[in-house]
Every structure is written in C-alpha cells, then in structure tokens.
N, C-alpha and C positions, 0 to 999 in steps of 0.2 A: 423108127421101127423097133429099135432096141427098147425104147421107153414103153411102147405098147406091150412087148413081150414081158418086160419086168412087171408091169402093172397086172397082167394076166397071171403071172406066176404068184404074185402077192395075193391076188384074189383066190387062187386055188388053195394057197396055204391058209387063208382066212376061212375058207369053207370047211377045211378039215378041222380047224380050231373050233368053229361054231358047232360042228357036229359032235365034238368031244365034250361039250358042256351044255348046260341049260342056258342058252343065250338070250339076253334081253338088252335093249338099248333105248336111249332117249335122245331126241333131237328137238332143238328149239328153232322155230321158224318165225321170221319177221315178214309180215304181209303188208304191202303198200300199194295202193291204187291211186293213179293220177286223177285229180279232181278237176282238171282244167275244163272238161266238157260241161261239168255241172256249174262251175263258177261263171261260165260265160252266159248262163241264163239269168243270173241275178240282175245284170244291168238292164234287162228289158222290162223289168217290173218296177214302176215308179213308187209302188207302195212299200218297197224295201228300202229302209233307211241305211246309211253307212253303219250305224251301230248294229242293226239287225243282220246286215251282211257279214260283219265281223263275227258275230255270234254264230251264224250258220256255218261259216267257214271253219270255226274252231270245232264245232260239233261234227262236221263232215270229216275233219282230220282224225278225230277220235274213232269214227266209224270205219274209215278207210286205211288206218294204220293200226294193225293189230299184231299181237304175239300169240303164237300157238305152240303147244307141246305135243309131240308125237312119241308115244311109247310103243315099242314094237318088239316082236320076237321073230322066229323064222317063218311063221305062217299067218300072224294076225297083228293088228295095231289098233290103237285108239288115238284119235286126234281131237284136241279140244283147245278152245281159246283160253289163254292164261287169265286167271281171275284177278281183277283189279278193283281196288276200293273206289267207289264213285265219289267224286268231289262235289261239294255243295253247288247246286244249280245245274248239275249235269244231267238232270232228268230230261227225258225226251218225250215229246208229245206229238200227236197227230201223225202226219206223214213221216216225220223223222224216226219215230219209233218203228213204224212199218218198214222203212228202208233199212234201219239198223239190223233188223232180223233177216235181211236179205243181202248181206255183204260178207258172206263167208263164215260168219260166226254162228253161235247158237247150238247148244247141245253137244253130245259126244258122238263123233263119227267112228264107227267100228268097221274095219275092213279085214276080211278073211280071204287072203289070196289063194289059199289051198282049195277052199270051197267056192271061190269067186263070188262071194256075197258081201253085202254091206248093210249096215243099219245105222240110222241116226235119229236121235230124238229132237224134234223141232217144236217150237212154240210159235203159233201164228194166230194173231187176232184173238188172243186169250184162250186158244184151244191147243192142247198138246197132241202131237202126232208122233208115231213111230214109223219112219219111212224105211222100208225094207225092200231090197231089190238086188239084181245081179250087177256086178262090177262092169264098167264099160270096157270093152275089148279094144284098147287103143292099138292102132296100126302104126307103131313107132318106126321111124326111118332113122337108121344109125348114120350119123354124120362123121366126118373125119377129124373134126376139131377137138382139141383137148384144152383143159385149163385146170388150175388148182383152186379149190375152195376150202378154206379152213384147214389147209394142210393135206387135203385128200385129192388125189388125181381123179379128175372127172372127164367124162366123155359126153358129147353133145348128141341129142336125139330130138327129132321133131315129129309132130303129128298134127292133124286137123280134126277138130271135134265140133259138133253142133253147140251153139251158144245156149246156155240155160236161160229160159225166159223168166225164171224166178230169182236170178242172181242180178241184183241191181248194178253190180260192178261192170256188167257187160254192156250197158248202154253207152252209145257213142253219139257224138254230135252229128246231125244230118249233114251229109256232104252236098246235097242238092239245094242248099239255101241260096236264094237268088233275090234280086230286087223285086221281082214280081211276087215273091212269096212273103215279103216283109209286110207287116201290118201298116195300114195307112196312118197318117198323122192323127194323133188323138186316140189311136187304138193300141192295144198291147195284148200279147199272148199271156193269159193268166195261168195256164196250166204249166207246172214245172217240167213236164215231159214233152211239151209241144215241139221243142227243137232237138229232141233226142230220139234215137231209134235203136232197136235191138238187131245186131247183125245175125245172119243165119249161121255162121260158123266162125271159129277162132283158130288161128295158127298158134300152136303151142311149141315152145322151145324148152327143153329140159336138159339139165346136167346131172348125171348120175355117177356114182363111184363104185366100181367093182370091188374096192377095198372093204366095203361093208356089203357083202353079198346077200342082201335081203330084197325081196320083191315089193318094196314099199316106197311111200313118198307122202308129201303133204296133201291135204284135201282128198279128192277122189283119185289122185294120180297114183299109178302103179304100173307094173308090167315091164320094167327094165331090169337088166342083170346087175342090180346094185341099188343102194339107197339113193333116191332122188334128192339132191341138195338144193336145186334151184329150178323154179318154173316161171316162165314169162309168157303172157298171152298178148303182149303189146301194150297193155294198160296196167295190168296187175303183175307185180313181181313178188314171188315168195322165195325168200332166201334163208338157208340154214345158217344160224349164227353160233350154234353150240351142239356138240355131240358128246354123250357119255355112254360108254359101253360097259356092260356087265357090272353095274353098280351093286353094292351089297343090298341096297334097298330095292326090293322087287315091287313092281306094279302089277296089279291084277288086270289082265287084258281080257275083257269080256264085253259082249254086246249089250247095249242099253235095252231096257224092257218097258220103259214108261211111255204111255201115250197110245192113241188109237192107231192100230196097225193099218198102213196104207202103202200103196206102191208109189214109185217116184212120179209116174205119169199122173196118177190120181192127185197127188199132192200139188204138182205143178198146175194142173187144171183148177184146183181149188184156189191157189194163190192168184193166178191170172184172172180168174173170174172176179175175185174180190177187188183186185187192183182196178179192173175196168169199171166195177160198180162205184168205187170211190172216185174214180176220175170223172165219171158222168155226173155223180152227185155234186162234185165240187166245181164243175164247169161254170165259169162266169164269176166265181168268187174266190179266186186264188189258186185253183187247182190243188195239187198235192202240196199244201202249205207246210212250211217248216216254221213253226211258231217260235217267236222270240221268248 
C-alpha cells in the first residue's frame, strides 16, 4: 500500500512538472510476434524445400520482429517503424509483400487523445490511403499487480477488443483440426491460410506507468493514466526498451496528410475483399505463396 501511495505521489509531482514546461518524450518499442502457427503450415506442402522453408522463416522473422519509435507530448503522438537499410536479397514478392504491409508496420500513426482521433497513412497493393477515424474507447480493467519496466513502476490493466481482420498477426492455428479434416493421402492443402483462422476478439494485457502521466501507448493503444510500456495479446508482445524525456531536439508531432482519405471500416473492407480475391485466384496453385 505504501508503494502505491509513493507512486501516486510521484505521478502527481510529474504532472505538475509537465504542466510547467513544453513537455515531449520519445519511447522505443520492440514488437515481436510468435510465428509458430505459420511455421506449422510449411510441413504440409511438399513443394516447399528445406532451403525455401529456411528463407521463408528468415523473412517472417524480419516481418514479425520490428522496432518502433513513439514521439509524444501531453495530447498527441506519432508512432512509426524504425527505418532500416534493406539487405541484398531481402526484397519481398507476392503474398509476402502483402503480409508485410499487414503486420503492424507501414506509415505514420498519429493519435490525438484530446480530440480522440487518429490518422495513419497506409500503402496497400500499390495504392496510398489516409485512414482517419475515432480512437477505440478501451474498457480497461485495473488489476492489482505491479512490476518494474526499465526502472519505472508499472501497473497492470486488461481489456478485450475485437481482432482486426486486416492485421495478419492476429491469425491463429485452427483448434478444431482432427483426423477427419486432414487431407487424404496424395492430397495437400495448398493455401497458406487453410489451417489458420481469425479470432473474433483478443484479450489484451497492458502495463502502464503513472510516473510518465500521458495518455499514450504503442500502436492504437491509449486510455490509461500513464504511458503504456508493454502490451501483450497472447501472441504479439510490444515492449518499451528506451525512454527519453524532454530532449533538446524536438520532434514535430502532426497528422499525416498523404493518401486517399478513408475510414477504418472502409479500409478494412478493401483489404479483406482483395485478400479473398487473391485467395480464390490462387486456389490449387500454392495459395498465398511466399516466393523464394
């Protein structure tokens, strides 16, 4: 109890400090998604050689392990994947390029918690979109657990949210696999997504610190009385690895403006429709192939 009171006292002091100056901060996040569900599908396709499988696993690692930078002030933030130089041969083709654009990266995500709006510029199938919509109103449940992340005292909160159909990280291996559903001898499932399914909702666990009293976090997460330092949805973990407060080098925090303006639902419908078209087009010849 004394620890909680101390943390709250520090938080109140921090609030007064932030109000007395033009506050800005930067947080680095490491995002990592388990690829076990995807790797399990490789073994069912006889056309995939060990060399091809190794290459695909390396590319999947680069897609599902990313670094992001969150720049924030008291009311707004921008969240963007850290730019990295591409190594020779790292170019992605076919389904891999499509999936890469749907694994949390791509564009600059702007969140304004005061106006409860967000905007993100996305590129999909060669077209540029500017997705603008209202922030999700998370129903956070405050838990009693505490832990220290990077020297900051953090509190646990949980919520449940619908799974985004356009985020490839949300796919899970089907639980109802049975002998009856397995292909007969000589047959094989050729579509990469045949053994995967999209859950209806995800249970989210977040850890936030009142010692940095801003209503911000990685990706679309927000709404807690302190900066969110870790998010876990059971498969993807986003963990803060570095924090810099009030650096002399200021970052301009503003919404992106490039692309065709569209709502989140409209963008999701566009992506889902295109995915279904590609899936039907590739049926019987490798599904959503990941070319070597």
